[in-house]
DODRENMI-251213 format. One line per field, with one value per residue: residue in three letters; x, y, z of N, C-alpha, C, CB in turn. Coordinates in Angstrom, 2 decimals. Glycine has a CB too. Example, Ala and Ser with C-alpha at 12.3 -4.5 7.8 and 13.67 -1.06 7.14 Angstrom:
residu <- (ALA; SER) .
n_X <- (13.19; 12.85) .
n_Y <- (-5.69; -2.25) .
n_Z <- (7.80; 7.08) .
ca_X <- (12.30; 13.67) .
ca_Y <- (-4.50; -1.06) .
ca_Z <- (7.80; 7.14) .
c_X <- (13.20; 12.90) .
c_Y <- (-3.30; 0.03) .
c_Z <- (7.80; 7.87) .
cb_X <- (11.31; 14.08) .
cb_Y <- (-4.47; -0.60) .
cb_Z <- (9.05; 5.72) .
end
This chain:
residu <- (MET; ARG; LEU; ALA; PHE; VAL; VAL; GLN; ASP; ILE; PRO; LEU; TYR; HIS; ASN; LEU; VAL; MET; LYS; HIS; ILE; PRO; GLY; ALA; ASP; PRO; GLU; LEU; VAL; LEU; LEU; ASN; HIS; TYR; TYR; GLU; GLU; LEU; ASP; ARG; ILE; PRO; LEU; SER; ASP; MET; THR; ARG; SER; GLU; ILE; ASN; ALA; LEU; LEU; GLY; LYS; LEU; GLY; PHE; TYR; LYS; LYS; THR; GLN; PRO; GLU; ASP; ASP; VAL; PRO; GLU; GLU; PHE; ARG; PHE; SER; PRO; ALA; LYS; ASP; SER; PRO; PHE; LYS; ASP; GLU; PRO; ALA; HIS; LYS; PRO; SER; THR; SER; SER; VAL; ALA; THR; GLU; ASN; ALA; SER; SER; GLU; PRO; THR; ALA; GLU; VAL; LYS; HIS; ALA; ASP; LEU) .
n_X <- (24.37; 26.83; 30.23; 31.90; 30.60; 31.05; 33.84; 34.72; 32.76; 31.59; 33.83; 33.68; 31.53; 30.34; 29.79; 29.00; 29.41; 30.63; 29.74; 30.78; 28.79; 29.22; 27.21; 24.89; 22.24; 22.84; 22.17; 20.95; 21.45; 19.95; 20.86; 20.23; 21.55; 22.22; 22.76; 20.56; 18.43; 16.82; 15.69; 15.69; 16.97; 16.76; 19.40; 20.03; 18.78; 19.38; 21.07; 24.35; 24.14; 21.50; 21.84; 23.60; 21.94; 19.84; 21.31; 21.96; 19.35; 18.62; 20.21; 22.97; 26.28; 28.43; 31.73; 34.35; 36.81; 38.21; 39.80; 39.04; 37.98; 34.98; 32.39; 31.40; 28.59; 27.72; 28.53; 27.06; 25.48; 23.48; 21.59; 19.15; 19.21; 21.58; 22.17; 23.91; 23.74; 23.78; 26.25; 29.75; 30.82; 33.22; 35.91; 36.27; 39.22; 41.21; 39.49; 38.05; 34.99; 34.24; 35.59; 34.45; 31.84; 31.92; 31.25; 31.97; 32.32; 34.58; 34.13; 32.20; 30.67; 31.21; 28.85; 28.52; 30.67; 31.92; 30.33) .
n_Y <- (139.78; 137.73; 138.27; 136.18; 133.88; 134.43; 134.28; 131.92; 129.79; 129.72; 128.76; 126.05; 124.91; 123.16; 123.95; 126.44; 129.83; 133.06; 136.23; 139.39; 142.34; 145.66; 147.66; 146.13; 144.27; 141.30; 138.18; 134.82; 133.32; 131.06; 128.76; 126.81; 123.90; 125.01; 127.66; 129.24; 131.50; 130.29; 130.99; 133.64; 134.37; 136.46; 137.34; 139.20; 139.59; 137.27; 135.13; 133.62; 130.93; 130.46; 130.80; 128.71; 126.65; 126.86; 126.40; 123.62; 122.59; 123.01; 121.37; 121.70; 120.58; 120.29; 120.46; 119.29; 120.37; 123.03; 121.90; 119.32; 116.37; 116.06; 113.78; 111.59; 111.35; 113.80; 115.60; 117.17; 118.58; 121.15; 120.09; 117.72; 115.69; 114.91; 116.69; 115.54; 112.82; 110.64; 110.66; 109.31; 108.80; 110.82; 111.64; 114.82; 116.72; 119.19; 121.00; 124.13; 125.87; 126.69; 124.90; 122.41; 122.58; 123.04; 122.68; 119.90; 120.94; 122.67; 125.47; 126.34; 128.56; 129.39; 130.50; 132.92; 132.13; 133.35; 133.41) .
n_Z <- (-50.11; -48.66; -48.21; -47.45; -48.54; -51.28; -51.49; -50.07; -50.65; -53.23; -55.00; -54.36; -55.54; -58.17; -61.56; -61.06; -61.47; -60.79; -61.82; -61.75; -61.58; -61.54; -59.32; -59.78; -58.20; -56.29; -57.86; -58.61; -61.68; -63.56; -66.04; -68.97; -70.65; -73.08; -72.58; -72.21; -70.43; -67.58; -65.19; -62.59; -59.52; -56.80; -54.63; -52.59; -50.08; -48.77; -46.49; -45.98; -45.34; -46.14; -48.92; -49.48; -48.79; -50.69; -53.05; -52.64; -52.71; -55.18; -56.51; -56.99; -57.15; -54.42; -53.68; -51.37; -51.23; -53.38; -55.41; -55.72; -57.57; -59.59; -59.22; -61.97; -62.20; -61.52; -63.27; -65.04; -63.29; -62.01; -63.80; -64.59; -66.68; -69.09; -72.03; -73.82; -73.50; -75.28; -76.42; -76.26; -72.90; -71.11; -69.09; -67.88; -67.64; -66.39; -67.57; -68.98; -68.50; -70.98; -72.89; -71.91; -72.64; -75.25; -78.79; -81.01; -83.48; -85.42; -86.05; -84.38; -82.04; -78.72; -76.59; -74.00; -72.44; -70.33; -68.15) .
ca_X <- (25.20; 27.95; 31.70; 32.45; 30.02; 31.69; 35.23; 34.87; 31.84; 31.50; 34.81; 33.40; 30.39; 30.56; 28.90; 28.56; 30.38; 30.23; 30.00; 30.54; 28.38; 29.07; 25.95; 23.75; 21.91; 23.34; 21.12; 21.35; 20.69; 19.94; 20.84; 20.17; 22.80; 22.47; 22.98; 19.40; 18.13; 15.60; 15.17; 16.52; 16.47; 17.45; 20.15; 20.35; 18.34; 19.69; 22.29; 25.22; 23.52; 20.35; 22.21; 24.08; 20.76; 19.09; 22.12; 21.72; 17.91; 18.60; 21.02; 24.34; 27.26; 29.50; 33.02; 34.94; 37.91; 38.08; 40.61; 38.48; 37.31; 33.58; 31.97; 30.85; 27.20; 27.38; 29.19; 26.09; 24.51; 22.19; 20.60; 18.76; 19.62; 22.58; 21.74; 24.94; 23.86; 24.03; 27.63; 30.44; 31.16; 34.58; 36.05; 36.98; 40.40; 40.94; 38.97; 37.23; 33.50; 34.21; 35.91; 33.60; 30.44; 32.15; 30.85; 33.08; 32.65; 35.66; 33.65; 31.16; 31.05; 30.70; 28.25; 28.53; 31.70; 32.30; 29.14) .
ca_Y <- (138.44; 137.78; 138.10; 134.82; 133.11; 134.70; 133.89; 130.50; 128.85; 129.61; 127.90; 124.67; 124.51; 122.76; 124.66; 127.78; 130.83; 134.34; 137.24; 140.55; 143.42; 146.75; 148.34; 145.40; 143.39; 139.90; 137.19; 133.55; 133.25; 129.59; 128.64; 125.46; 123.51; 125.88; 129.00; 129.98; 131.77; 129.63; 131.70; 134.51; 134.24; 137.48; 136.88; 140.31; 139.53; 135.91; 134.89; 132.72; 129.68; 130.41; 130.64; 127.28; 125.71; 127.05; 125.68; 122.35; 122.27; 123.14; 120.19; 121.96; 119.75; 121.08; 119.73; 119.46; 121.23; 123.45; 121.16; 117.95; 116.01; 116.02; 112.52; 111.54; 111.54; 115.12; 116.34; 118.22; 118.98; 120.65; 119.62; 116.29; 114.90; 115.56; 116.69; 114.78; 111.37; 109.68; 110.75; 108.53; 109.50; 110.91; 112.30; 116.08; 116.90; 120.43; 121.90; 125.21; 125.83; 126.93; 123.70; 121.36; 122.76; 123.48; 121.73; 119.46; 121.62; 123.77; 126.83; 126.66; 129.65; 129.18; 131.71; 133.24; 131.36; 134.10; 133.40) .
ca_Z <- (-50.09; -47.79; -48.77; -47.16; -49.56; -52.57; -51.46; -49.70; -51.08; -54.74; -55.50; -54.07; -56.36; -59.62; -62.54; -60.52; -61.85; -60.37; -62.70; -60.94; -62.45; -60.68; -59.20; -59.90; -57.13; -56.65; -58.17; -59.26; -62.92; -63.90; -67.46; -69.44; -71.38; -74.30; -72.12; -72.32; -69.20; -67.21; -63.97; -61.84; -58.01; -56.08; -53.30; -51.76; -48.65; -48.26; -45.63; -46.56; -45.12; -47.11; -50.29; -49.61; -48.77; -51.96; -54.07; -52.42; -53.06; -56.73; -57.02; -57.33; -56.51; -53.68; -53.42; -50.00; -51.58; -54.67; -56.37; -55.74; -58.76; -59.56; -59.79; -63.28; -62.15; -61.17; -64.20; -65.54; -62.16; -61.40; -64.72; -64.23; -67.77; -69.99; -73.39; -74.53; -73.03; -76.27; -76.76; -75.27; -71.77; -70.90; -67.76; -68.20; -66.83; -65.79; -68.64; -68.49; -68.93; -72.50; -73.49; -71.56; -73.26; -76.66; -79.80; -81.74; -84.77; -85.25; -86.35; -83.51; -81.13; -77.36; -76.09; -72.62; -71.67; -69.10; -67.09) .
c_X <- (26.41; 29.23; 32.18; 31.88; 30.85; 33.17; 35.48; 33.95; 31.75; 32.52; 34.60; 32.26; 30.69; 29.40; 28.26; 29.58; 29.76; 30.68; 29.73; 30.12; 28.23; 27.78; 24.69; 23.52; 22.32; 22.08; 21.70; 20.65; 20.96; 19.85; 20.72; 21.47; 23.18; 22.54; 21.80; 18.91; 16.80; 14.96; 16.19; 16.06; 17.42; 18.09; 20.37; 19.95; 18.59; 20.97; 23.16; 24.67; 22.36; 20.71; 22.74; 22.91; 19.96; 19.92; 22.00; 20.38; 17.82; 19.45; 22.37; 25.22; 28.29; 30.56; 33.49; 36.01; 37.83; 38.76; 40.09; 37.87; 35.76; 33.18; 31.24; 29.31; 26.73; 28.01; 28.36; 25.23; 24.64; 21.28; 20.39; 19.30; 20.63; 22.11; 22.79; 24.94; 24.06; 25.40; 28.47; 30.87; 32.67; 34.70; 36.86; 38.09; 40.19; 40.60; 38.24; 35.77; 33.45; 34.56; 35.03; 32.35; 30.80; 31.74; 32.11; 33.24; 33.55; 35.22; 32.54; 31.66; 30.40; 30.15; 28.30; 29.53; 32.16; 31.31; 29.56) .
c_Y <- (138.66; 137.55; 136.75; 133.69; 133.19; 134.12; 132.40; 129.52; 128.72; 128.69; 126.38; 124.09; 124.28; 123.36; 125.92; 128.80; 132.17; 135.39; 138.58; 141.67; 144.64; 147.45; 147.40; 144.55; 142.05; 139.09; 136.01; 133.56; 131.71; 129.57; 127.10; 125.08; 124.33; 127.38; 129.88; 130.18; 130.96; 130.51; 132.70; 134.62; 135.47; 136.99; 137.97; 140.12; 138.09; 135.97; 133.79; 131.28; 129.34; 130.10; 129.31; 126.36; 125.61; 126.27; 124.20; 121.89; 122.21; 122.02; 120.57; 121.15; 120.52; 120.16; 120.03; 120.54; 121.78; 122.54; 119.71; 117.67; 115.92; 114.56; 112.65; 111.93; 112.84; 116.14; 117.50; 118.75; 120.52; 120.07; 118.18; 115.40; 115.58; 115.58; 115.91; 113.35; 110.37; 109.78; 109.87; 109.36; 109.68; 111.74; 113.74; 116.18; 118.23; 121.36; 123.03; 124.96; 125.87; 125.55; 122.52; 121.43; 123.07; 122.31; 121.09; 120.02; 122.77; 125.29; 127.31; 127.70; 129.29; 130.39; 131.78; 132.34; 132.03; 134.11; 132.36) .
c_Z <- (-49.35; -48.52; -48.63; -48.08; -50.82; -52.55; -51.06; -50.33; -52.59; -55.42; -55.25; -54.92; -57.80; -60.57; -62.07; -60.73; -61.43; -61.38; -61.99; -61.95; -61.53; -60.62; -59.31; -58.58; -57.35; -56.86; -58.81; -60.51; -63.38; -65.42; -67.78; -70.12; -72.64; -73.85; -72.20; -70.90; -68.78; -66.00; -63.35; -60.34; -57.37; -54.69; -52.35; -50.25; -48.11; -47.48; -46.39; -46.43; -45.93; -48.45; -50.47; -49.69; -50.08; -53.04; -53.95; -52.91; -54.54; -57.39; -57.44; -56.43; -55.86; -53.23; -51.90; -50.26; -53.03; -55.76; -56.58; -57.16; -58.54; -60.03; -61.06; -63.23; -61.91; -62.15; -64.84; -64.52; -62.30; -62.34; -64.53; -65.36; -68.63; -71.33; -74.34; -74.13; -74.00; -76.79; -75.79; -74.15; -71.71; -69.65; -68.15; -67.35; -66.30; -66.89; -68.15; -69.01; -70.36; -73.19; -73.16; -72.42; -74.77; -77.55; -80.41; -83.04; -84.58; -85.32; -85.31; -82.48; -79.84; -76.92; -74.55; -71.91; -70.45; -68.05; -65.98) .
cb_X <- (25.59; 27.81; 32.73; 32.13; 28.62; 31.69; 35.94; 34.73; 30.57; 31.67; 36.04; 33.08; 29.35; 30.58; 27.82; 28.25; 30.73; 30.75; 29.17; 31.84; 27.02; 29.99; 25.90; 23.85; 20.56; 24.32; 20.06; 21.02; 21.21; 18.70; 22.15; 19.00; 22.66; 21.29; 24.04; 18.37; 18.04; 15.91; 14.78; 16.53; 16.80; 16.47; 21.54; 19.68; 16.77; 19.81; 21.86; 26.56; 23.17; 19.65; 23.19; 24.99; 19.80; 18.89; 23.58; 21.89; 16.88; 19.18; 20.36; 24.66; 27.87; 28.93; 34.19; 35.59; 39.20; 38.59; 42.08; 37.36; 37.87; 32.97; 31.15; 31.08; 26.67; 27.80; 29.67; 25.22; 24.93; 21.46; 20.97; 17.11; 18.48; 23.90; 21.55; 26.29; 22.72; 23.06; 28.10; 31.58; 30.63; 35.32; 36.95; 36.14; 41.76; 42.09; 38.12; 37.81; 32.64; 35.32; 37.20; 33.27; 29.49; 33.70; 29.97; 33.06; 31.41; 36.70; 33.06; 30.63; 30.60; 31.73; 26.81; 27.15; 32.88; 32.60; 27.60) .
cb_Y <- (137.92; 136.81; 139.01; 134.46; 133.54; 136.29; 134.81; 130.37; 129.17; 130.98; 128.31; 124.53; 125.51; 121.11; 123.77; 127.72; 130.78; 134.62; 137.06; 140.93; 143.08; 147.62; 149.40; 144.55; 143.40; 139.21; 137.77; 132.27; 134.44; 128.77; 129.31; 125.28; 122.08; 125.68; 129.58; 129.30; 133.24; 128.07; 130.64; 135.88; 132.49; 138.61; 136.28; 141.51; 139.92; 134.86; 134.37; 132.86; 129.58; 131.65; 131.65; 126.86; 126.13; 128.66; 126.06; 122.13; 123.33; 124.59; 119.53; 123.44; 118.84; 121.85; 120.24; 118.02; 120.49; 124.78; 121.13; 117.77; 114.71; 117.18; 111.81; 110.10; 110.76; 115.39; 115.43; 117.70; 118.35; 121.73; 119.90; 116.10; 114.52; 114.88; 118.18; 115.37; 110.96; 109.79; 112.23; 107.84; 108.83; 111.49; 111.23; 117.30; 116.74; 120.92; 121.21; 126.62; 127.01; 128.14; 123.40; 121.42; 124.06; 123.91; 122.41; 118.14; 122.11; 123.56; 126.86; 125.39; 131.08; 128.71; 131.81; 133.12; 131.09; 135.46; 132.92) .
cb_Z <- (-51.53; -46.70; -48.05; -45.68; -49.80; -52.87; -50.50; -48.31; -50.52; -55.36; -54.96; -52.63; -56.26; -59.73; -62.95; -59.03; -63.42; -59.00; -63.95; -60.06; -63.25; -60.97; -60.26; -61.16; -56.86; -55.48; -59.07; -58.44; -64.07; -63.20; -68.10; -70.38; -71.78; -75.41; -72.84; -73.21; -69.08; -66.78; -62.89; -62.52; -57.22; -55.85; -53.60; -52.34; -48.50; -49.41; -44.05; -45.94; -43.83; -47.15; -50.72; -48.39; -47.67; -52.35; -53.97; -51.10; -52.48; -57.21; -58.20; -57.23; -57.43; -52.45; -54.53; -49.35; -51.37; -54.71; -55.90; -54.60; -59.27; -60.48; -58.87; -63.89; -61.26; -59.76; -65.18; -66.62; -60.54; -60.71; -66.11; -64.07; -68.55; -69.96; -73.84; -74.29; -72.33; -77.33; -76.73; -75.83; -70.58; -72.11; -66.58; -68.07; -67.59; -64.97; -69.55; -68.97; -68.36; -72.96; -73.17; -70.10; -72.51; -76.93; -80.89; -81.86; -85.48; -86.36; -87.83; -82.85; -81.64; -76.40; -76.57; -72.02; -72.50; -69.41; -67.80) .
end
C-alpha cells in the first residue's frame, strides 16, 4: 500500500479509519453497523489508484477536503440502509466515530471505537 494513500487519501473518506498494526499486511476490514466483521480484502498488492477505485466501488464517500461536511444521504455510507432509519434524523457536528455510533443508553459500551 502506498504512503500517499495513507497520508493524503484516507482523511478524505467518510467512515474509513486506519488502524496500524506493526508487522501485519495491510487489509481493508469491512464492518457492519454493529462492528461485526463482514469481509477482509488484502491491499498489499494494490496501487493507490486501485485502492481508491475499490473504495468507490464499495460505496465509500470521498470528500474534496478533509474538513468538508458529509451530505446526510452519505452519513452511513457505504452501508446501503441505516439501522437507525426509524430514529429522527440529525446532523452530526464534529463528533467522533464513538459518539456517532453510541447508544442512547448511558451504560452502553461502544465496541471497537478505535477502528
